[in-house]
C-alpha positions in Angstrom: 8.7 9.2 -33.9 10.2 12.0 -31.8 13.7 11.9 -30.4 13.8 10.5 -26.9 10.3 8.9 -27.0 9.1 5.7 -25.7 6.2 4.2 -27.8 3.8 1.3 -26.9 1.5 -0.9 -29.0 -1.0 -2.5 -26.6 -4.2 -4.5 -27.0 -6.4 -6.4 -24.4 -9.0 -9.2 -24.7 -11.1 -11.3 -22.4 -12.8 -14.5 -23.3 -15.5 -16.5 -21.4 -13.6 -19.9 -21.8 -15.1 -23.3 -22.5 -16.8 -24.2 -19.2 -17.9 -20.9 -17.4 -21.4 -19.4 -18.1 -20.3 -15.8 -17.2 -17.1 -13.8 -17.4 -15.9 -12.2 -14.1 -12.7 -10.8 -15.6 -12.0 -7.3 -16.5 -9.1 -5.5 -18.3 -8.2 -1.9 -18.8 -5.8 0.0 -21.2 -5.3 3.7 -20.7 -3.1 6.6 -21.7 -3.0 8.7 -18.6 -1.6 11.8 -20.4 -4.6 12.1 -22.7 -7.2 10.7 -20.1 -8.3 8.1 -22.8 -9.1 4.6 -21.5 -10.1 2.5 -24.5 -8.9 0.3 -27.4 -9.3 3.1 -29.8 -6.4 3.5 -32.5 -4.9 6.4 -30.7 -4.4 4.3 -27.5 -3.5 1.1 -29.0 -0.5 2.8 -30.6 0.7 5.9 -28.4 3.8 7.6 -27.2 4.2 7.4 -23.4 3.3 10.9 -22.3 4.3 12.9 -19.3 1.8 11.2 -17.1 2.4 7.7 -18.3 0.2 4.8 -19.1 -1.9 2.2 -17.2 -2.7 -1.5 -18.1 -4.7 -3.7 -15.9 -6.2 -7.3 -15.5 -8.6 -8.0 -12.7 -10.2 -11.6 -12.0 -13.4 -11.3 -9.9 -14.6 -13.8 -7.4 -17.9 -14.2 -5.4 -20.1 -15.8 -8.1 -22.2 -14.5 -10.7 -22.7 -10.7 -10.6 -20.6 -10.3 -7.6 -17.5 -11.3 -9.3 -18.1 -9.3 -12.4 -19.0 -6.2 -10.3 -15.8 -6.6 -8.0 -13.4 -6.7 -11.1 -15.1 -3.9 -12.9 -15.3 -1.6 -9.8 -11.6 -2.3 -9.1 -10.4 -1.4 -12.5 -12.7 1.7 -12.6 -11.7 3.1 -9.2 -7.9 2.6 -9.8 -8.0 4.3 -13.1 -10.2 7.2 -11.8 -7.8 7.8 -9.1 -4.8 7.9 -11.3 -6.8 10.1 -13.8 -8.2 12.5 -11.3 -5.3 12.6 -8.7 -1.9 11.7 -10.3 -2.7 13.1 -13.7 -3.8 16.6 -12.2 -0.8 17.1 -9.9 1.4 20.1 -10.7 4.7 18.2 -10.6 5.6 14.6 -11.2 8.3 12.1 -10.4 8.8 8.4 -10.7 8.5 8.0 -6.9 5.1 9.9 -6.9 3.7 7.9 -9.8 4.5 4.6 -7.8 3.0 6.0 -4.6 -0.2 7.0 -6.5 -0.5 3.5 -8.1 -0.2 1.8 -4.6 -2.5 4.3 -3.1 -5.1 3.8 -6.0 -5.2 0.0 -5.2 -5.6 0.6 -1.4 -8.6 3.1 -2.0 -10.1 0.7 -4.5 -10.1 -2.0 -1.8 -11.9 0.4 0.6 -14.5 1.2 -1.9 -15.2 -2.5 -2.6 -15.2 -3.4 1.1 -17.6 -0.7 1.9 -19.9 -1.4 -1.1 -20.1 -5.1 0.0 -21.0 -4.2 3.6 -23.8 -2.1 2.2 -25.2 -4.6 -0.1 -25.5 -8.0 1.5 -26.4 -9.6 -1.9 -22.7 -9.2 -3.0 -21.1 -9.8 0.6 -17.9 -11.5 0.1 -17.1 -10.3 -3.3 -13.5 -9.8 -4.3 -11.1 -9.6 -7.1 -7.4 -9.9 -8.0 -5.6 -7.0 -9.7 -2.4 -6.8 -11.5 -2.0 -3.1 -12.6 1.1 -2.0 -14.7 1.9 1.6 -14.8 4.5 2.9 -17.4 6.3 6.1 -16.5 9.1 7.2 -18.8 11.1 4.1 -19.4 10.1 2.4 -16.2 7.4 -0.2 -15.3 5.7 -0.3 -12.0 3.5 -3.2 -11.0 0.8 -3.2 -8.2 -0.3 -6.7 -7.3 -3.1 -8.3 -5.3 -3.9 -11.9 -5.7 -2.6 -14.3 -8.4 -3.1 -12.7 -11.8 0.3 -12.3 -13.3 2.8 -10.1 -15.3 5.4 -11.5 -17.5 8.2 -9.7 -19.5 9.4 -11.3 -22.8 12.9 -10.1 -23.7 14.5 -11.8 -26.6 13.5 -15.4 -26.5 12.8 -15.6 -22.8 9.7 -15.0 -20.6 10.4 -14.0 -17.1 7.6 -13.6 -14.4 7.7 -10.2 -12.8 5.0 -10.7 -10.2 4.7 -13.2 -7.2 1.5 -14.9 -6.5 -0.1 -14.1 -3.2 -1.1 -17.6 -2.8 -0.8 -20.5 -0.4 1.2 -22.6 -3.0 3.6 -19.7 -3.4 4.1 -19.3 0.3 5.0 -23.1 0.4 7.4 -22.6 -2.5 9.1 -19.7 -0.7 9.3 -21.8 2.3 11.1 -24.7 0.4 8.2 -27.1 1.0 7.2 -27.3 -2.7 8.8 -26.9 -6.1 7.2 -24.5 -8.5 6.2 -27.5 -10.7 4.4 -29.2 -7.7 2.7 -26.0 -6.8 1.4 -25.7 -10.4 -0.1 -29.1 -10.2 -1.6 -28.9 -6.8 -5.4 -29.0 -6.3 -5.1 -26.1 -3.9 -3.2 -23.8 -6.2 -6.3 -21.5 -6.4 -6.2 -20.6 -2.8 -5.1 -16.9 -2.6 -4.0 -14.9 0.5 -5.3 -11.6 -0.7 -8.0 -10.1 -2.7 -9.5 -6.6 -3.2 -12.8 -6.4 -1.4 -13.2 -9.0 1.5 -11.0 -7.1 4.0 -10.8 -3.4 5.0 -7.0 -3.3 4.2 -4.6 -5.0 2.0 -0.9 -5.1 1.5 0.0 -4.1 -1.9 2.9 -5.7 -3.6 4.7 -3.1 -5.5 7.4 -3.9 -7.9 9.4 -2.3 -10.7 11.2 -3.1 -14.0 13.3 -1.1 -16.5 12.1 -1.4 -20.0 14.2 -2.1 -23.0 13.7 -1.7 -26.7 11.6 -4.6 -28.0 10.2 -5.8 -24.6 6.7 -7.3 -24.5 4.6 -7.1 -21.3 2.0 -9.7 -20.7 -0.6 -9.3 -18.0 -3.0 -12.2 -17.6 -5.5 -13.9 -15.3 -4.9 -17.4 -14.1 -7.3 -18.7 -16.7 -4.3 -18.2 -19.1 -1.2 -18.6 -16.8 -2.5 -21.9 -15.4 -2.7 -23.5 -18.9 0.2 -21.9 -20.9 3.8 -22.6 -20.0 6.4 -19.7 -19.6 8.4 -20.7 -22.7 5.3 -20.7 -24.7 4.6 -17.1 -23.7 8.1 -16.3 -25.3 7.5 -18.4 -28.3 4.2 -16.9 -29.2 5.5 -13.3 -28.5 8.2 -13.9 -31.0 5.8 -15.4 -33.6 3.1 -12.7 -33.2 4.7 -9.2 -32.8 1.2 -7.6 -33.1 -0.3 -7.3 -29.7 -3.9 -8.0 -30.9 -2.7 -11.1 -32.6 -0.7 -12.1 -29.7 -3.7 -11.9 -27.4 -5.8 -14.0 -29.8 -3.1 -16.7 -30.0 -2.7 -16.9 -26.1 -6.5 -17.2 -25.6 -6.9 -19.7 -28.5 -4.2 -21.9 -26.9 -5.9 -21.8 -23.4 -9.2 -22.8 -25.0 -7.7 -25.6 -26.9 -6.5 -27.1 -23.5 -10.0 -27.0 -22.1 -10.6 -23.3 -21.2 -11.8 -24.2 -17.7 -11.8 -20.6 -16.4 -12.3 -17.1 -17.9 -9.2 -15.9 -19.9 -8.0 -12.4 -19.9 -4.8 -10.9 -21.3 -3.3 -7.5 -22.0 -0.1 -7.4 -24.2 2.1 -4.4 -24.7 5.2 -4.1 -26.9 7.7 -1.3 -26.3 9.9 0.7 -28.6 11.5 4.1 -29.1 14.8 6.0 -29.1 14.6 6.7 -25.3 14.9 2.9 -24.7 18.3 1.2 -24.6 18.8 -2.1 -26.6 18.5 -5.1 -24.3 21.5 -6.9 -23.1 20.0 -10.2 -22.3 17.7 -10.9 -19.5 19.9 -10.1 -16.6 18.2 -8.0 -14.0 14.7 -9.0 -15.1 12.3 -10.5 -12.5 10.6 -9.8 -9.3 12.0 -6.5 -7.8 10.4 -5.0 -4.8 9.9 -1.2 -4.9 9.1 0.9 -1.7 8.2 4.5 -2.4 9.9 7.0 -0.2 6.7 8.5 1.0 4.8 6.7 3.6 1.1 6.2 3.0 -1.4 8.2 5.1 -2.5 6.8 8.3 -5.9 5.8 7.0 -4.4 3.7 4.3 -1.6 1.8 6.1 -1.5 -1.8 5.3 -1.6 -5.0 7.3 -0.6 -8.6 6.9 -2.7 -10.5 4.2 -5.5 -12.8 5.2 -6.3 -15.8 3.1 -9.3 -16.1 0.7 -10.4 -18.8 -1.6 -11.5 -18.7 -5.2 -14.8 -20.2 -6.1 -13.2 -23.4 -7.6 -10.9 -23.9 -4.8 -11.2 -27.2 -2.7 -11.0 -25.2 0.6 -13.0 -22.2 1.9 -10.6 -20.0 3.7 -12.1 -16.6 3.2 -13.5 -16.4 6.6 -10.2 -16.9 8.5 -9.4 -13.8 10.4 -6.7 -14.8 12.8 -3.1 -14.9 11.7 -2.5 -17.7 14.2 -5.0 -19.9 12.4 -3.2 -19.3 9.2 0.2 -20.4 10.7 -1.4 -23.4 12.0 -3.0 -24.2 8.6 0.3 -23.8 6.9 2.0 -26.1 9.4 -0.6 -28.8 8.9 -0.4 -28.6 5.1 3.4 -28.8 5.3 3.1 -31.9 7.4 0.5 -33.4 4.9 2.7 -32.7 2.0 5.6 -34.3 3.7 3.5 -37.5 4.4 2.2 -37.5 0.7 5.7 -37.5 -0.6 
């Protein structure tokens, strides 16, 4: 290991689950400095180079081929933009890296939206995406939907992303506890996805990495069945990322595996990383790049979409007033149910 380096050991795995007949999830692992997106040995264990690394999980929706296509297209477009635009710029900075990640997700949404309009057989297709970019000793996360990112530091797992979901909105409003939201039959209703709408609002966050940290990206087929403390427990038990991915998926399947299960795990080390000092400062931290996005990629407020197994179908709502009314009605119903 060279002085001042950051190294990562990473692996990704996707599983059909126990009840689905096809897999709509996609993951991606890439070293942006070498342009290698794979699970080859040189990517599974590599030094973070001058252009950083990119890890991603996408959970497609829309049924059959539409969901599979949406998640695969999203991962490919985001990676290609980072590989062909960011990686070839003459200068680099953390701010520009974060900006390019946000831009990549916005452009991927435009591509999916345009493709669906030109191909009626996949109209309405969409996908969540949680993209993690590592630049130096910092981690940047671009989020759409309810796939998640966790950071395990020491014996504690902390959620870094915030679900763009109806239940999260109610939790933020103080109408539900996190436990009540996790048990709700409406927990799969998401407020944003890549594809169904012409524009999206990317939730961009960041986190400083410490030596020994483990990053876990996963679809809700895993986070909906495995508790936060279990992420930390298994990360401590299985230091090898490949073994950790397998253990997490096995646990979700043991609990029924009602959905596709996808996970990427990455463990960080290196002399450039400081030793951890507890979990203080770890969590959801919004990041706003200093540069404004171009006029054709400005973002709007999110509109609601429903996953296939949701009990409500909200993907056709286009009016923010209707969203406000719906939230009000649900709040009143929840108050009555209590």
